[in-house]
Structure formats: C-alpha cells, structure tokens
C-alpha positions in Angstrom: 3.6 -6.1 18.3 5.2 -9.5 18.5 1.9 -11.1 17.6 2.8 -10.0 14.0 5.4 -12.2 12.3 8.8 -10.7 11.5 8.2 -11.5 7.8 5.0 -9.5 7.8 6.8 -6.6 9.6 9.5 -6.6 6.9 6.8 -6.8 4.2 4.9 -3.9 5.7 8.1 -1.8 6.0 9.0 -2.4 2.4 5.6 -1.3 1.3 5.8 1.9 3.3 3.2 0.9 5.9 5.6 1.1 8.8 7.9 4.1 9.5 11.5 3.7 10.4 10.9 4.8 14.0 8.2 2.2 14.5 10.2 -0.5 12.8 13.0 0.3 15.2 10.6 -0.1 18.1 9.1 -3.4 16.8 12.3 -5.1 15.9 13.6 -5.0 19.5 11.0 -7.6 20.5 13.0 -10.2 18.4 16.2 -11.9 19.1 19.1 -12.2 16.7 18.3 -15.9 16.2 14.6 -15.2 15.4 15.6 -12.6 12.8 18.1 -15.0 11.2 15.6 -17.8 11.0 12.9 -15.6 9.5 15.3 -14.3 6.9 16.5 -17.8 5.9 12.8 -18.8 5.4 11.9 -15.9 3.1 13.8 -13.8 0.5 13.5 -10.1 0.3 16.2 -8.9 -2.1 16.4 -5.2 -2.5 20.1 -5.3 -2.1 23.3 -7.1 -3.2 25.7 -8.4 -0.6 28.1 -5.7 0.6 31.7 -6.5 1.5 31.1 -4.3 4.5 29.0 -7.0 6.1 31.0 -10.1 5.3 32.6 -11.8 8.2 31.3 -9.5 10.9 30.3 -10.2 14.5 26.5 -10.9 14.6 25.9 -9.1 17.8 27.7 -6.0 16.5 25.8 -6.3 13.1 22.5 -6.6 15.0 23.2 -3.4 16.9 24.3 -1.7 13.7 21.0 -2.9 12.1 19.0 -1.2 14.8 21.0 2.0 14.4 20.5 2.0 10.7 16.7 1.9 11.1 16.8 4.5 13.9 19.0 6.9 11.9 17.1 6.1 8.6 20.5 5.8 6.8 19.7 5.6 3.1 22.7 5.4 0.8 22.8 4.2 -2.8 26.2 3.8 -4.4 28.3 1.5 -6.5 31.8 0.5 -5.5 34.5 -1.9 -6.6 36.6 -3.8 -4.1 39.2 -6.4 -5.0 37.7 -6.6 -8.5 34.3 -7.5 -7.1 31.4 -5.3 -8.2 29.0 -4.6 -5.3 25.9 -2.5 -5.1 24.8 -1.0 -1.8 21.1 -0.3 -1.7 20.4 0.9 1.8 16.6 0.9 2.1 17.2 1.2 5.8 16.2 -2.3 7.0 18.3 -4.3 4.6 21.4 -2.5 5.7 21.2 -4.5 8.9 19.7 -7.6 7.4 22.7 -8.3 5.3 24.8 -8.0 8.5 22.8 -10.5 10.5 24.7 -13.4 9.0 22.0 -14.5 6.6 24.6 -14.9 3.8 27.9 -14.4 5.6 29.2 -17.8 4.4 28.7 -17.0 0.8 31.7 -15.3 -0.9 31.6 -13.1 -3.9 32.9 -14.4 -7.2 35.4 -12.3 -9.1 34.4 -10.9 -12.5 37.0 -13.2 -14.1 35.2 -16.3 -12.6 31.7 -15.2 -13.5 30.1 -16.6 -16.6 28.5 -14.1 -19.0 25.4 -14.6 -21.1 25.3 -13.6 -24.7 22.0 -11.8 -25.4 20.6 -12.4 -28.8 20.2 -9.2 -30.8 16.5 -9.6 -31.8 14.6 -6.6 -33.0 11.0 -5.3 -32.6 9.0 -6.2 -35.7 6.1 -4.1 -37.1 3.9 -6.0 -39.6 1.9 -3.5 -41.7 -1.5 -4.0 -43.2 -0.1 -4.1 -46.7 2.0 -7.2 -45.8 5.3 -5.3 -45.4 7.5 -6.0 -42.5 9.4 -3.1 -40.8 12.4 -3.9 -38.5 12.3 -1.2 -35.7 15.7 0.2 -35.0 15.4 1.7 -31.5 18.4 4.0 -32.0 16.8 5.7 -35.0 13.6 7.5 -36.1 11.4 6.9 -39.1 8.0 7.5 -40.6 5.5 4.7 -40.9 3.6 4.8 -44.2 0.4 3.1 -45.4 -0.1 1.4 -48.8 -0.8 4.8 -50.4 2.3 6.5 -49.0 0.6 8.5 -46.3 2.4 9.0 -43.0 0.3 7.3 -40.4 2.8 7.2 -37.5 6.3 8.2 -36.4 8.7 5.9 -34.7 11.4 7.5 -32.4 13.5 5.2 -30.3 11.4 2.7 -28.5 8.1 4.4 -29.2 5.7 4.7 -32.1 3.0 7.4 -32.2 0.1 7.1 -34.6 -1.5 10.2 -36.1 -5.1 11.2 -35.3 -5.3 13.2 -38.5 -5.4 10.3 -41.0 -8.9 8.8 -41.2 -9.2 6.0 -43.7 -12.6 4.7 -44.8 -11.7 1.1 -44.0 -10.0 -0.3 -40.9 -6.3 -1.4 -41.5 -4.4 -3.3 -38.9 -0.8 -3.2 -37.8 0.8 -5.8 -35.6 3.8 -5.1 -33.3 5.9 -8.0 -32.0 8.3 -7.4 -29.1 10.9 -10.1 -28.5 12.2 -11.3 -25.2 14.6 -8.9 -23.6 12.8 -5.8 -24.8 9.7 -3.6 -24.1 8.1 -1.0 -26.3 5.7 2.0 -26.1 2.8 2.6 -28.5 0.5 5.6 -28.8 -2.6 4.7 -30.7 -4.5 7.2 -32.9 -7.0 8.0 -30.2 -4.3 8.9 -27.7 -4.3 5.6 -25.8 -0.9 4.7 -24.5 0.2 1.0 -24.5 3.3 -0.3 -22.9 4.1 -3.7 -24.4 6.2 -6.2 -22.4 8.8 -8.7 -23.7 7.5 -11.7 -25.7 4.3 -10.0 -26.6 2.3 -9.2 -29.7 -0.3 -6.4 -30.1 -2.6 -6.1 -33.1 -4.4 -2.8 -33.5 -6.1 -0.5 -36.1 -3.9 2.3 -37.5 -6.9 4.5 -37.0 -10.2 3.9 -35.2 -13.3 4.3 -37.4 -16.1 6.5 -36.2 -19.0 4.5 -35.0 -17.1 1.4 -34.1 -15.7 0.0 -30.9 -12.0 0.5 -30.4 -10.7 -3.1 -30.4 -7.1 -4.5 -30.1 -5.8 -8.0 -29.7 -3.0 -9.0 -27.3 -0.8 -12.1 -26.9 1.5 -11.6 -23.9 1.4 -8.6 -21.5 0.7 -4.9 -21.9 -0.2 -2.0 -19.7 -2.9 0.3 -21.1 -3.7 4.0 -20.4 -6.9 4.3 -22.3 -8.1 7.6 -23.7 -11.6 8.3 -22.5 -14.4 8.0 -25.1 -17.7 7.0 -23.6 -19.3 6.5 -27.0 -16.6 4.1 -28.2 -15.7 1.5 -25.6 -12.1 0.2 -25.8 -11.9 -3.6 -25.9 -8.8 -5.8 -25.4 -9.1 -9.3 -26.8 -6.6 -11.6 -25.1 -7.8 -14.9 -26.4 -10.2 -16.4 -23.8 -10.9 -13.1 -22.1 -12.1 -9.8 -23.4 -11.5 -6.6 -21.4 -14.1 -3.8 -22.0 -13.3 -0.2 -20.8 -14.2 3.4 -21.4 -11.2 5.2 -20.0 -8.8 3.7 -17.4 -5.4 2.3 -16.6 -4.9 -1.5 -16.3 -2.5 -4.3 -17.0 -3.3 -7.5 -18.9 -1.1 -10.6 -18.8 -2.2 -13.2 -21.3 0.9 -15.3 -22.3 0.0 -18.5 -24.1 2.2 -20.7 -21.9 0.6 -19.4 -18.6 -2.4 -21.3 -17.2 -4.1 -18.1 -16.1 -4.9 -14.7 -17.7 -4.7 -11.8 -15.3 -6.1 -8.3 -15.5 -5.1 -5.8 -12.8 -7.0 -2.5 -12.6 -5.1 0.6 -11.5 -7.8 3.2 -12.0 -11.2 3.5 -13.6 -13.4 0.5 -14.3 -13.2 -2.5 -16.5 -15.5 -5.4 -17.3 -14.0 -8.9 -18.1 -15.9 -11.5 -20.0 -15.3 -14.9 -21.6 -14.9 -14.2 -25.3 -16.1 -17.7 -26.2 -19.3 -17.7 -24.1 -22.7 -17.2 -25.7 -24.2 -15.7 -22.5 -21.6 -13.2 -21.4 -23.8 -12.0 -18.5 -23.1 -15.2 -16.6 -19.4 -15.1 -17.3 -18.5 -11.5 -16.7 -16.7 -9.7 -13.9 -16.5 -6.0 -13.2 -13.3 -4.8 -11.4 -12.7 -1.9 -9.1 -9.3 -0.1 -8.7 -6.8 -2.3 -6.9 -8.6 -5.5 -7.9 -7.2 -8.4 -10.0 -9.4 -10.6 -12.2 -8.0 -14.0 -13.0 -9.3 -16.3 -15.7 -8.5 -20.0 -15.3 -7.9 -21.7 -18.6 -8.5 -25.1 -16.9 -11.6 -24.2 -14.9 -13.0 -21.7 -17.4 -14.0 -19.2 -14.6 -13.1 -15.9 -13.1 -11.9 -15.1 -9.6 -11.1 -11.8 -8.1 -8.9 -10.4 -5.3 -7.4 -7.2 -4.1 -3.7 -6.7 -4.9 -0.8 -4.2 -4.8 -1.1 -3.0 -8.3 2.6 -1.7 -8.3 3.7 -5.4 -8.3 2.0 -6.0 -11.5 2.8 -2.8 -13.3 6.4 -2.4 -12.1 7.8 -3.8 -15.4 6.7 -0.6 -17.2 9.4 1.2 -15.1 11.9 -1.5 -15.8 11.5 -3.2 -12.4 10.7 -6.8 -11.3 8.8 -7.2 -8.1 8.0 -10.7 -6.8 5.8 -11.4 -3.7 5.5 -15.0 -2.5 5.8 -16.1 -6.1 6.7 -19.7 -7.0 10.1 -20.1 -8.6 8.5 -21.6 -11.7 6.8 -18.3 -12.4 9.9 -16.3 -11.6 11.8 -18.3 -14.1 9.3 -17.4 -16.8 9.5 -13.7 -16.1 13.3 -13.8 -16.1 13.3 -15.6 -19.4 11.1 -12.9 -20.9 13.0 -10.0 -19.3 16.5 -11.1 -20.3 15.8 -13.2 -23.4 17.3 -16.4 -21.9 16.2 -20.0 -21.5 16.3 -21.4 -17.9 16.3 -25.1 -17.5 15.6 -26.2 -14.0 16.7 -29.8 -13.1 15.8 -29.2 -9.4 12.0 -29.7 -9.7 11.5 -29.2 -6.0 12.7 -25.7 -6.3 9.9 -24.7 -8.7 7.3 -24.8 -5.9 9.3 -22.7 -3.5 8.1 -19.2 -3.2 10.2 -16.1 -3.1 9.9 -12.3 -2.7 12.3 -10.0 -4.3 12.8 -6.5 -5.9 15.1 -6.1 -8.9 15.6 -3.0 -11.0 18.9 -2.6 -13.0 20.5 -5.9 -12.1 21.8 -8.1 -14.9 20.7 -11.7 -15.1 24.1 -12.7 -13.8 23.7 -10.5 -10.7 20.2 -12.0 -10.0 21.5 -15.5 -10.3 24.4 -14.6 -8.0 21.9 -13.4 -5.4 20.0 -16.6 -5.5 23.2 -18.6 -5.4 24.6 -16.7 -2.4 21.3 -16.6 -0.4 20.0 -20.1 -1.2 22.9 -22.0 -2.6 21.3 -22.5 -6.0 23.9 -24.0 -8.3 23.8 -23.1 -12.0 25.9 -23.0 -15.2 25.6 -20.8 -18.3 26.1 -21.7 -21.9 25.3 -19.1 -24.5 21.7 -18.0 -23.7 20.8 -21.1 -21.7 21.0 -21.2 -17.9 21.0 -24.7 -16.3 20.0 -24.9 -12.6 21.5 -28.1 -11.1 
C-alpha cells in the first residue's frame, strides 16, 4: 500500500474510504519522519491542538497514534487548562497526528493575550415589490404583507416561508439580501427550499404565475432544493450563467468578485447555458449528480469535473471544508462567513493550497490554527485582519 502517498491515505480516511483497521495496517509502512514530513507539507485540520500532546516523546506519540487508530478512539469534548481553551476532536487519525510533533513547538496563547474581533451587527434585508424595506430580526416572527395588505409570507427566526394560497394576476418580486456573517433559509411559494449564503442576494417572485417558467436571480451563493414541476422549469439566473432544472438539489456560487461561476449538482439533472449567447445549444452543459460545471468569466466557456458534493454544500450545515484550496480563495470564504476583511501582505501565501475542516470555530480559533501550524503572523484591528 506504500505506493499510495501518505497524504492520499489521510484524505481517503477522512472521506470514509478507509476503515480504522485498514488505516492501522497501512500506516505501519511509514516511518515517523515520513509522517512528519507529509503533515508539514499539507494541512488537514479537523482538530485544535491539545495540551495532552504538547512536548511529548515522538516515538511514544507515534505508538499512541497507532493505538488510537486500532482502538478507534473517538472523543469530542471541551476543556480548559491554565486559562487556555482547547477543543479535542478525535476523529481517530488526528489524535495521533497532533502527537507526532507537527506543531509541538507552537505554544497556545492565553485568552488574555488573544485579540478579539468585533463583528458588525448587520441584518438581513427584505426589499418588497412595493418599494418597502423590511429589516429581518432573526429573533422574532412577523407576517410579510403585499401592497394590498395580504399576508404572502411568514418570517420566523432565520427563515421566510411564502404562501402557495395567494395567487396574484401579475408577478411581484421580493429581494432578500444576506450580509456577511449570516445565512438564511427561504421557502418559495412552490415549495422550493433555498439556503442563501453570506454576502448573497436572491430576487424571486412572491408567487409563480401559472403558465410561466419559475425564474429567480442570484448574486452570490445559494443551495436549491427545487420542488418538481415538469411543466414549469425552474431557472436560476446568476449573471453570465443560467441554470435550468425540473426538480433537483444543487449549489450555485456566483459571487461578483470570483473569476468563475460554479454549479454543483447533488441530485437530479440540470442544464447550464450562457445567458448572453444567442445560440445556447453551442454553449450549454448538462450535469449529472456529483458533477461540477464551471463557467470561466475570462474564457467564456464551461468545463466539468466530478467532485465531492459535500465540500460545496457543507456551508448549509454551518461547516467549512477546504480541499487543496489556494489561500486566496480561503480568505474570501472566511471574509464572507465571519464578516471580516482580511488583508494579506504575504502575497506568496495566496497561492499555497490547504485542506481543512471547520465547523463551530470562531475566526480567532481558525487564525490560531494557521498560526500554530504554519507560523502565519497576523494582527487584528476592529473587523480587519492583517496577515504580515
């Protein structure tokens, strides 16, 4: 099994392709030095450093690592030691990885030394068809009314559900704006569920008119669970690219600052086409489940590849998953997720690729992981992070 690189073994293990018993068998073909080198060349962060594995003997840690895989020791807990907040996330393999000396020289900062970010209190905005602006308070519940005073939707917490009962003669549009640091759920009048990511805007009809296509417009990123209706195709306009579906689950990422638009299909079938092209037959792509369609804004063409859809839809569950992603793209996702500005003065860092899993960590904790593991120096002032 040594013809496989250690990095690919770790990747396969994390994706559930290798069982603990097999991983235990395979890892024994590698020396401690090989393991240390492979881990210093790639970043798999499904953990924060534990005090248990600071300043330990590498040989002892390596044996402990093997035992942890063999015994499938999985333990998730939070602890506080000496004023330092640590999180243990034992997904078996990383229990030992931390102990192999990858980051033994990095010491934890105390809470009193750690700088904190002040998150701006921006709210979700709902622009109604009558020109009125509703500020969505996620702690409350309210009725959404049209210009005639009819209840067309109900907002509860971080979700708005539109009614299928109200059928106006004309199409009226609402526009939902989600700021950085938040995400929001929307149920359209046809039952389609839309999860809208941070820094995104969705424009949609309050009710779909019989006989028309179901069309919405997106700036940013959203995950769609489209209610099936073969007679009325669902179309997502994301600027340069339109996505045409009947009933399916897919993710669209179409941020204005990104050089590519990506559509990832989870289930069903979708068709992508250039919204500006006269002859759509020559500029269209049909995706199958598990496939990603990428539109290049520079080359004005599509390319497709098979991907792990969980990586591209994990944000819906509040997770961030990076796989061999350039730091420049990671910065953008962190800015959107945490409503911060990241200024990177180390331009060489932007092209370095990283793999990482984050879930409930704060932006401070994520920066601390990068600092400990790769020695990235940074400072924080208000909502701005400066990487030196």
